[in-house]
N, C-alpha and C positions, 0 to 999 in steps of 0.2 A: 504493501499499497502508500503509493505518496505519500510523505509532506512535504502540508504546504509552504512555503514561504507568504510574508504581506508583512505591506509597508509595516511597521509597530510600532505603537502609541507610547511618546516616548515625552512626558513632561502635561504637562496638564494644557498648555494653552497650543499646540500643536496636531494641524490638524490635516496637515499636507507637508512629505517636505519632495524635498526627488531623489533621484540615484542616480550619484554619484556615479556611481564605481563602481563596475565588477570584480573579484577579483580571479573569476576562472571560469574560461569559458562553458556553455553551455554543447554539454557530451562531459564534461569531464565530473574524476572524481576526488569528492570529500569528504571526510575526518570532521564526527563530532564535536565542534567548537573551533571550526577554520575556519578562521572571519570570510567571509562567502562577498559581500558589496555591504559599501557604505551609504548613507543616503546627508542631508545635507535640510534646515533648516533655521534662518535665517540669523538664528545665538549660534545653530554650535554644529557641527556635522559628528559620526558619530560608529563607529562600526558592528555589522553586528556581529554574530556569529551560529553554525548553521546546528540545527537540531534536531539532528542524525547522522547516520553517513552511508552516503550510499553516493550517484547520479545527475549532479545538476541538469537544468533541463531548467535553459532562463523562457522569460519569457516581458519580462520589463526589460526598456529602457534606458541608458545612458541618458540625461542631459532632460528627462520628464519628473515630470513633478506627477503624487500623486497621494492618493487622500489616503492615513487611520486606514490599514486593512484590506486596500488597495494586495490583488494578487497579482504577485510578479515572479513564483514560480514554479516549480518545486523542487521537489530530492527521489530521483527514486528506488 
């Protein structure tokens, strides 16, 4: 079963953020705890870790703004 990669809720006021960089390409293998992408709000940049091990499938695009909870990929 695939693990969804979603834009996280960071702080009380952030409702959307920019996906700044994927650390792995689509199809790469990741381990739980690896930093897989970074997001940026108007106040900070944050590295997000993988919640599972497997093959990453990216659907979100770098430079795009997403709402908290948006699906940007999966780990299969």
